[in-house]
Each structure stands twice: as C-alpha cells, then as structure tokens.
Steps between C-alpha positions, in 0.01 A plus 500: 500500500490630855788707631579253779730606784650293780593653836735311729779564744748352739832537670787609272873468555560859382229767535605650166464171314248226428686195631236342723653299784234229541274437200289264708411783737386753238183688587277483190260790542299413190419539132338821381325596174660843467800698621294734718364221720841326505670821610244547779568146627876552467487822703297333776739202521811718490360731768451206738876430485628856463729466804669182370759599237548138391136456397406598147178480301479522122243524220560266205335582167389147408340615176846607377637154574212330321535723191856636505488643147195713583263334255 
C-alpha cells in the first residue's frame, strides 16, 4: 500500500490549534505518495501565507487512517 499523504490548510480560530473556521473554504493542496513530496508541498503552501497567523497548513498521514493497526 502507498504511504498516501494529504496536504490542506485554511483559516483557524486559534493559531495553536486545528479548529478550522470554514470547512467549505479549505485549500486542498493535494495527495502525495510519500512524506517527502507532501512536506515540500506543505512548506510551499505555508510559506505563501507566512504573514497570516490564522492560516495553517497540515500534512495528514492517510495511510495511517486506512490501516490504523499498522498491518
């Protein structure tokens, strides 16, 4: 199974948390086959909004959600 990763971001109510304000306005950067390419995309997206403290981008390890017990 591929080590799928999802990169997305949006406006959060608290910069230290993950409570996205408007789920309909999330910026889905994309799906990536490995962490290295996902991290590169995350860095690029985060850098574009570096001056906006309420914008946050994250990398989600989809492969861990699909196989939570690690099998």
